[in-house]
C-alpha angles and dihedrals in degrees: 000000000000129000093260092057091048092051091046091052091049091049092051092050091050092049089049091052090050091050092050091049089048092052090049090052091050090049091050091050090051092051094048099039122113123243091264092052090051089052090058093049097043097072090054091051091046091052094054091044089053092048091051095047095048097049110109102197093183094057091042093052093047094049094045097049092045091055134022092350091061093054092049099045095039087062093045092051094050140056092269118141090208094096132102126230094269092050091046090052091051090049090053093048094047091049090051089056091048090050091051091054091048089047091055092049098042091071091061138073106245102151091116096038134096128221134190119212103201111198092015097175110189092343102268090149102022096061098053090042089062089073095063106027128071092225133008122199112198125186139172135176089230117078089199092056093044093049091050091051091050091049091052090049091051091048089054091046092241111160106170098074121095112201125204134176103226145138109246092240090057096053119120136187137064125273134179091229131021118201126190112175125186094340104107090072087079095059133059120248095256090057092043089068092059093044093051090049091052095046090046090057088061097052123086099187116007150348128224113199135171128193141163105264120229118229134131095270097049092040091055091043089053091049091051090049090053089060089066106045121185124248095256130058118266135186123258116274116222125196119206129208107241091229090059093053091047090049091049090051091048092051088051090053102262135117124205112252101178142355140208133185127210118194128169128156095284105011129068126169135166113213122204132185113199126184126207114265 
């Protein structure tokens, strides 16, 4: 860890403290405000509540990854040189998470097993999994992503992957292992519970899930990043408290067996392996 990283961390913590103090002040004002003051604040609250309730993350994710999002992330999850330093850092971090999953599975005998890669993207995990599993089922809500994954599999002469364009909540079947890597970031925590429950119903033995963890440092880092939006539209990014993800897995009938954490400058992901109780 160099001096710059230490200073950056200290700055983020200070900003986080300021934000928390600011929120506390706002809350205090709300509690002590007169009825007329509340009337002025209420429309603002109603607006944000309306915005939150009308957001359809599923539709937003599908549209994004079938259009400009596909072009961006297809480059990131490839060997393309047409990426900036931030995108290259994200590519490195994502690959580290993929390698950790493969490392867990490489120590096992899975030649007669099946695995479902829910939210497969361009096949970063699905393709290498084909070497050790009897059958891989790969799905993604984006037809552009799924088609690219299928094209990469064909180019590599991989024949034991079945690709399907599907929303995760519409998936069917039974698989020995269910993997869902770097997908939960597109859905809020309350929806994450339902998704984990659905995916858990498809898994016979275990689930492998990664998500962006929610703590003060990553929350502040995300807020700072939102101050400098990119040129093209992106989906919302949701952080999840680790205890919520573990609780969701438990409610689905799974207990966490092991954990890993991947953290680069612009990518952070908690990886969990949970086995059926």
